[in-house]
Each structure stands twice: as structure tokens, then as C-alpha cells.
TORFI-754012 format. One record per residue (C-alpha): residue in three letters; z, y, x. Coordinates in Angstrom, 2 decimals. Layout:
% TORFI-754012
+-----+---------+---------+---------+
|  aa |      c3 |      c2 |      c1 |
+-----+---------+---------+---------+
| ALA |       Z |       Y |       X |
...
+-----+---------+---------+---------+
***
This chain:
% TORFI-754012
+-----+---------+---------+---------+
|  aa |      c3 |      c2 |      c1 |
+-----+---------+---------+---------+
| UNK |  121.22 |  220.69 |   58.25 |
| UNK |  119.47 |  221.36 |   54.93 |
| UNK |  119.08 |  218.37 |   52.72 |
| UNK |  117.33 |  217.65 |   49.31 |
| UNK |  119.68 |  217.65 |   46.41 |
| UNK |  120.59 |  213.90 |   45.83 |
| UNK |  122.91 |  212.39 |   43.27 |
| UNK |  125.38 |  209.75 |   44.56 |
| UNK |  127.04 |  207.76 |   41.75 |
| UNK |  130.46 |  206.54 |   42.91 |
| UNK |  132.48 |  204.26 |   40.73 |
| UNK |  136.10 |  204.31 |   42.08 |
| UNK |  137.86 |  201.02 |   42.20 |
| UNK |  139.83 |  200.31 |   39.06 |
| UNK |  138.31 |  203.26 |   37.08 |
| UNK |  135.20 |  204.33 |   35.46 |
| UNK |  135.20 |  207.82 |   36.99 |
| UNK |  131.98 |  209.15 |   38.31 |
| UNK |  131.92 |  211.53 |   41.36 |
| UNK |  128.69 |  213.34 |   41.97 |
| UNK |  127.96 |  214.84 |   45.31 |
| UNK |  124.99 |  217.16 |   45.55 |
| UNK |  123.79 |  217.53 |   49.11 |
| UNK |  122.14 |  220.63 |   50.29 |
| UNK |  124.13 |  222.97 |   48.06 |
| UNK |  124.11 |  226.64 |   49.11 |
| UNK |  127.68 |  226.50 |   50.52 |
| UNK |  127.20 |  223.24 |   52.36 |
| UNK |  127.63 |  223.45 |   56.10 |
| UNK |  128.20 |  221.01 |   58.96 |
| UNK |  131.81 |  222.10 |   59.53 |
| UNK |  133.81 |  218.88 |   59.53 |
| UNK |  132.96 |  217.53 |   63.07 |
| UNK |  135.60 |  214.84 |   63.38 |
| UNK |  134.27 |  212.25 |   60.94 |
| UNK |  132.65 |  209.02 |   62.11 |
| UNK |  131.30 |  205.79 |   60.57 |
| UNK |  131.35 |  202.21 |   62.06 |
| UNK |  131.09 |  198.54 |   61.06 |
| UNK |  128.23 |  199.27 |   58.77 |
| UNK |  126.68 |  196.19 |   57.25 |
| UNK |  124.11 |  196.16 |   54.46 |
| UNK |  123.43 |  192.93 |   52.45 |
| UNK |  125.77 |  190.86 |   54.78 |
| UNK |  123.33 |  191.46 |   57.59 |
| UNK |  120.36 |  189.88 |   55.75 |
| UNK |  117.05 |  191.75 |   54.91 |
| UNK |  116.89 |  193.42 |   51.55 |
| UNK |  113.93 |  191.94 |   49.63 |
| UNK |  112.44 |  194.17 |   46.87 |
| UNK |  109.77 |  193.53 |   44.24 |
| UNK |  107.60 |  195.97 |   42.33 |
| UNK |  109.71 |  196.95 |   39.36 |
| UNK |  113.39 |  196.36 |   39.25 |
| UNK |  116.17 |  197.80 |   41.45 |
| UNK |  117.92 |  195.42 |   43.78 |
| UNK |  121.70 |  195.70 |   44.25 |
| UNK |  123.20 |  194.64 |   47.53 |
| UNK |  126.66 |  194.79 |   49.12 |
| UNK |  127.55 |  197.38 |   51.75 |
| UNK |  130.65 |  197.50 |   53.93 |
| UNK |  131.75 |  200.02 |   56.52 |
| UNK |  134.58 |  202.04 |   57.97 |
| UNK |  134.89 |  205.88 |   57.90 |
| UNK |  137.37 |  207.63 |   60.20 |
| UNK |  138.55 |  211.23 |   59.89 |
| UNK |  141.35 |  213.60 |   60.76 |
| UNK |  141.13 |  215.41 |   57.33 |
| UNK |  141.37 |  214.16 |   53.80 |
| UNK |  137.79 |  213.59 |   52.63 |
| UNK |  136.56 |  214.37 |   49.13 |
| UNK |  133.28 |  212.41 |   49.47 |
| UNK |  131.42 |  210.15 |   51.83 |
| UNK |  128.62 |  207.69 |   51.80 |
| UNK |  126.24 |  205.62 |   53.96 |
| UNK |  122.45 |  205.64 |   53.55 |
| UNK |  119.38 |  204.26 |   55.37 |
| UNK |  116.42 |  206.36 |   56.29 |
| UNK |  112.96 |  206.36 |   57.85 |
| UNK |  111.46 |  209.29 |   59.74 |
| UNK |  113.44 |  212.22 |   61.08 |
| UNK |  116.47 |  213.46 |   59.19 |
| UNK |  116.16 |  216.96 |   57.79 |
| UNK |  112.31 |  217.04 |   58.10 |
| UNK |  109.43 |  216.32 |   55.67 |
| UNK |  109.12 |  212.86 |   57.24 |
| UNK |  112.63 |  211.71 |   56.08 |
| UNK |  112.77 |  209.02 |   53.45 |
| UNK |  116.27 |  207.98 |   52.17 |
| UNK |  116.60 |  204.47 |   50.78 |
| UNK |  119.71 |  204.23 |   48.55 |
| UNK |  119.93 |  206.20 |   45.31 |
| UNK |  123.22 |  205.05 |   43.85 |
| UNK |  126.60 |  203.68 |   45.04 |
| UNK |  129.30 |  201.77 |   43.25 |
| UNK |  132.56 |  201.81 |   45.26 |
| UNK |  134.63 |  198.73 |   44.57 |
| UNK |  137.43 |  199.77 |   46.83 |
| UNK |  138.61 |  201.12 |   50.17 |
| UNK |  141.68 |  200.02 |   52.07 |
| UNK |  143.27 |  203.00 |   53.95 |
| UNK |  145.31 |  203.00 |   57.10 |
| UNK |  146.57 |  205.77 |   59.40 |
| UNK |  146.70 |  205.55 |   63.15 |
| UNK |  147.00 |  208.11 |   66.02 |
| UNK |  146.26 |  211.03 |   63.67 |
| UNK |  143.18 |  209.37 |   62.12 |
| UNK |  142.77 |  208.01 |   58.65 |
| UNK |  140.53 |  204.96 |   58.32 |
| UNK |  138.89 |  203.91 |   55.09 |
| UNK |  137.43 |  200.41 |   55.07 |
| UNK |  135.15 |  200.30 |   52.11 |
| UNK |  133.22 |  197.72 |   50.00 |
| UNK |  130.40 |  199.03 |   47.84 |
| UNK |  127.30 |  197.82 |   45.87 |
| UNK |  124.25 |  199.98 |   46.53 |
| UNK |  120.95 |  200.00 |   44.62 |
| UNK |  117.49 |  200.02 |   46.14 |
| UNK |  114.74 |  200.94 |   43.63 |
| UNK |  111.08 |  200.35 |   44.44 |
| UNK |  110.25 |  203.49 |   42.29 |
| UNK |  112.79 |  205.75 |   43.73 |
| UNK |  113.02 |  206.93 |   47.32 |
| UNK |  114.40 |  210.37 |   48.18 |
| UNK |  112.42 |  212.65 |   50.44 |
| UNK |  112.82 |  216.29 |   51.55 |
| UNK |  110.31 |  217.52 |   49.00 |
| UNK |  110.51 |  215.13 |   46.02 |
| UNK |  111.32 |  211.67 |   44.87 |
| UNK |  108.78 |  208.96 |   45.78 |
| UNK |  108.09 |  205.29 |   45.45 |
| UNK |  108.29 |  202.58 |   48.10 |
| UNK |  105.06 |  202.11 |   50.02 |
| UNK |  103.94 |  199.00 |   51.95 |
| UNK |  104.68 |  200.67 |   55.29 |
| UNK |  108.33 |  200.87 |   54.21 |
| UNK |  108.66 |  197.11 |   54.85 |
| UNK |  110.32 |  197.59 |   58.30 |
| UNK |  113.65 |  198.39 |   60.04 |
| UNK |  115.50 |  201.41 |   58.63 |
| UNK |  117.97 |  203.43 |   60.54 |
| UNK |  121.29 |  204.56 |   58.97 |
| UNK |  123.45 |  207.66 |   58.74 |
| UNK |  126.81 |  208.53 |   57.23 |
| UNK |  127.89 |  211.72 |   55.46 |
| UNK |  131.40 |  212.86 |   54.58 |
| UNK |  133.21 |  216.03 |   53.89 |
| UNK |  135.26 |  218.20 |   51.56 |
| UNK |  134.16 |  220.14 |   48.48 |
| UNK |  133.33 |  223.85 |   49.39 |
| UNK |  134.48 |  223.30 |   52.90 |
| UNK |  131.74 |  221.49 |   54.84 |
| UNK |  130.46 |  218.09 |   55.79 |
| UNK |  129.61 |  215.99 |   58.79 |
| UNK |  126.43 |  213.97 |   58.95 |
| UNK |  125.88 |  211.53 |   61.82 |
| UNK |  123.21 |  208.90 |   62.60 |
| UNK |  124.64 |  205.53 |   63.49 |
| UNK |  123.55 |  202.51 |   65.42 |
| UNK |  123.40 |  200.15 |   62.45 |
| UNK |  120.06 |  199.21 |   60.90 |
| UNK |  118.78 |  197.39 |   57.82 |
| UNK |  115.47 |  195.56 |   57.25 |
| UNK |  113.48 |  196.07 |   54.09 |
| UNK |  111.01 |  193.32 |   52.99 |
| UNK |  108.48 |  192.89 |   50.35 |
| UNK |  109.20 |  190.15 |   47.76 |
| UNK |  106.98 |  187.06 |   47.84 |
| UNK |  106.40 |  184.31 |   45.16 |
| UNK |  104.31 |  181.19 |   44.48 |
| UNK |  102.55 |  181.27 |   41.17 |
| UNK |  100.45 |  178.69 |   39.25 |
| UNK |  102.52 |  175.82 |   40.69 |
| UNK |  101.26 |  172.47 |   39.39 |
| UNK |  101.56 |  168.79 |   40.50 |
| UNK |   99.23 |  166.45 |   38.62 |
| UNK |   98.40 |  164.00 |   37.12 |
| UNK |  101.55 |  163.36 |   35.08 |
| UNK |  102.31 |  160.51 |   34.95 |
| UNK |  100.57 |  158.89 |   37.91 |
| UNK |  100.09 |  155.21 |   38.86 |
| UNK |  102.11 |  154.09 |   41.90 |
| UNK |   99.98 |  154.42 |   45.05 |
| UNK |   97.72 |  156.86 |   43.29 |
| UNK |   96.95 |  160.54 |   44.40 |
| UNK |   98.90 |  163.58 |   43.35 |
| UNK |   97.26 |  166.99 |   43.74 |
| UNK |   99.58 |  169.91 |   44.25 |
| UNK |   98.36 |  173.46 |   43.74 |
| UNK |   99.81 |  176.99 |   43.86 |
| UNK |   99.09 |  180.55 |   44.82 |
| UNK |  101.08 |  182.66 |   47.27 |
| UNK |  101.63 |  186.29 |   46.39 |
| UNK |  103.61 |  189.26 |   47.73 |
| UNK |  104.67 |  192.65 |   46.32 |
| UNK |  102.34 |  195.54 |   46.85 |
| UNK |  104.67 |  198.52 |   46.63 |
| UNK |  101.95 |  200.99 |   47.06 |
| UNK |   99.97 |  199.84 |   44.00 |
| UNK |  102.96 |  198.43 |   41.97 |
| UNK |  101.62 |  194.96 |   41.65 |
| UNK |  101.59 |  191.50 |   43.24 |
| UNK |   98.55 |  190.63 |   45.38 |
| UNK |   97.44 |  187.16 |   46.52 |
| UNK |   98.72 |  186.59 |   50.14 |
| UNK |   96.10 |  184.60 |   52.13 |
| UNK |   96.56 |  182.57 |   55.27 |
| UNK |  100.26 |  181.81 |   54.79 |
| UNK |  101.79 |  178.60 |   56.12 |
| UNK |  103.81 |  176.98 |   53.23 |
| UNK |  105.92 |  173.88 |   53.08 |
| UNK |  105.29 |  171.33 |   50.41 |
| UNK |  108.62 |  169.75 |   49.53 |
| UNK |  109.75 |  166.70 |   47.51 |
| UNK |  113.04 |  165.64 |   45.86 |
| UNK |  113.26 |  162.03 |   44.67 |
| UNK |  114.63 |  161.35 |   41.23 |
| UNK |  118.40 |  161.20 |   41.34 |
| UNK |  118.59 |  163.27 |   44.49 |
| UNK |  119.77 |  166.82 |   45.00 |
| UNK |  117.98 |  167.50 |   48.26 |
| UNK |  114.44 |  168.52 |   49.02 |
| UNK |  112.66 |  167.45 |   52.17 |
| UNK |  109.40 |  168.90 |   53.58 |
| UNK |  106.47 |  166.40 |   53.30 |
| UNK |  103.79 |  168.57 |   54.89 |
| UNK |  102.80 |  172.17 |   55.66 |
| UNK |   99.79 |  173.70 |   54.09 |
| UNK |   97.89 |  176.93 |   54.94 |
| UNK |   96.80 |  179.01 |   51.96 |
| UNK |   93.12 |  180.04 |   51.90 |
| UNK |   92.06 |  183.58 |   52.27 |
| UNK |   92.83 |  184.12 |   48.57 |
| UNK |   96.36 |  182.80 |   48.80 |
| UNK |   95.42 |  179.56 |   47.05 |
| UNK |   97.31 |  176.35 |   48.09 |
| UNK |   95.92 |  172.86 |   47.39 |
| UNK |   96.78 |  169.54 |   48.91 |
| UNK |   97.06 |  165.84 |   47.99 |
| UNK |   99.85 |  163.23 |   48.59 |
| UNK |  100.25 |  159.65 |   47.74 |
| UNK |  102.48 |  158.79 |   44.70 |
| UNK |  105.31 |  156.48 |   45.82 |
| UNK |  108.33 |  157.32 |   43.55 |
| UNK |  109.38 |  159.54 |   40.68 |
| UNK |  110.46 |  163.03 |   41.73 |
| UNK |  109.95 |  166.75 |   41.85 |
| UNK |  107.48 |  168.70 |   43.94 |
| UNK |  107.72 |  172.40 |   44.99 |
| UNK |  106.40 |  174.92 |   47.47 |
| UNK |  108.61 |  176.84 |   49.95 |
| UNK |  107.40 |  179.88 |   51.83 |
| UNK |  109.80 |  181.04 |   54.63 |
| UNK |  108.53 |  184.57 |   54.90 |
| UNK |  108.02 |  186.81 |   57.98 |
| UNK |  109.28 |  190.15 |   59.33 |
| UNK |  107.77 |  192.18 |   56.41 |
| UNK |  107.89 |  189.60 |   53.66 |
| UNK |  110.82 |  187.74 |   52.02 |
| UNK |  110.97 |  183.97 |   51.61 |
| UNK |  110.42 |  182.41 |   48.22 |
| UNK |  110.46 |  178.96 |   46.47 |
| UNK |  108.36 |  177.92 |   43.58 |
| UNK |  109.68 |  176.13 |   40.50 |
| UNK |  109.83 |  172.39 |   40.64 |
| UNK |  107.28 |  170.08 |   38.87 |
| UNK |  108.50 |  166.59 |   38.05 |
| UNK |  105.98 |  163.70 |   38.32 |
| UNK |  106.66 |  160.26 |   36.77 |
| UNK |  105.21 |  157.39 |   38.85 |
| UNK |  104.46 |  154.30 |   36.88 |
+-----+---------+---------+---------+
***
């Protein structure tokens, strides 16, 4: 199967050596048929939440089994159909912290721990590199590739999946007045936003149900006081009665396409 050239950076455990594997080289061929991948877990099973600018690094663990000594291998996630113009490959770099190796019944098992990078401005396609777009906030399938230099490789789809989500945030958070008389009214405001990957910006996110939480002075725990629905422009506004000193914050729990987020806390002194 022909593949776009793609650079995989692999930092071997205990060294600073870099091994580059170029996929789709002229002599590459699917010739190593007894390589398989299992126990694949991205980000400890949690969704990967990505903003608009900075790469996100997450853990990846898996096992690769083979009857031959492998020169290279990696796991990636994809959308579309592998080997066609619809293919979008998620991971652009790998840091391999270590693999424990065992041999049993003629098979070599490498159980590996890695850190992989997901960059909102770098997604590999069959024709070029691309950016994340909003429709990428969904469930991605996975595949493994392994082989020997100038010998051949095996590429297999796997049953594991990983969910990609757009980052959210609460901006312009404010609780006022400060200070406030006991029994008086506190107005708490904020604006819910989420990453727009297609346009490389954050947009206001209307209609979201967000929890207003309070932590009394001297406590370490927040409790939810009420739930507030943002208006069509993403604006949050509500009032509460001032009973004691403490910190107010907003918490949005996210949805299938959007990650959870928590605002900064705003301390109000009650006199």
C-alpha cells in the first residue's frame, strides 16, 4: 500500500538517538505479514483535547508482536480510508520512553510506552500536510505499522479508537461587587468559548449548560450552587446571595465533540 512520506521521530529510552522512518519509499512493500498490534491505549483512554495553536502531548501504550526482529514500528490514528485521498493521519511525532521485551512460542513481544504529539496545524494526508478542521472532533480509528529497513513492512488496522475533542474555555469571568455586604447580591459573569480548528480561533459557544461553583474561605472543595445556560452568544450571567467569604468559578463539563473546562476563581469578601 502506497503511503505519503511521513517522518516519525523516535527517542529511544535512555538515549538521544533519533530514528527516522520514511513511509512510502520506493522499496517499501508489505512483506512482513506476521506483525500484530494489541493493547493500544491513547491518553489513558481519555479524549485528546486540542486548542488552536499548540501541540498536545499525550501518553500511548501498546504491544507489538512479531516473528522477526523489527527495525521500526509505530501506532497512529486516522480518519477516512487508509491509502486513499480521504486518509488523515493524526500523530506527527513519537517519543519512545521504553519497551519491555519478552519471547514466547517463537514470538517477540515489545510492550511500549510512548509520548505522542497532536498538532492542530499538522495532520498528514495522502497529498499534503493539513490543519485540523472542526469535523475532526470525532472518533478516530487506529493502525499499526512495523517492519525492517529495505525488507518490507506490515500495516494493520486495529480495533482500538481514540476520541479527539475541541478545547473549551470560560473567558471574562467576574464575580462582583467586591467586597459585598452580607445578604447582598453577587453577580457572576463569564463567556463560554470553544476552539474553531477550521478558522484557527476561539468562538463564543452559545446554549451551553454550565455549573456555577463556590468554595468557602478555608476550604479546598468546590460545590455546585446552580446551573446556568449561556445565551446564544455564549454569555453567562446569574446572581446569588452573599452569605460568606469565598471563591466563585464556572465549570463546563463538555460534550462528545468538546472538552471540559474550568474558569479561574474569583474571591469575594463578604462584610
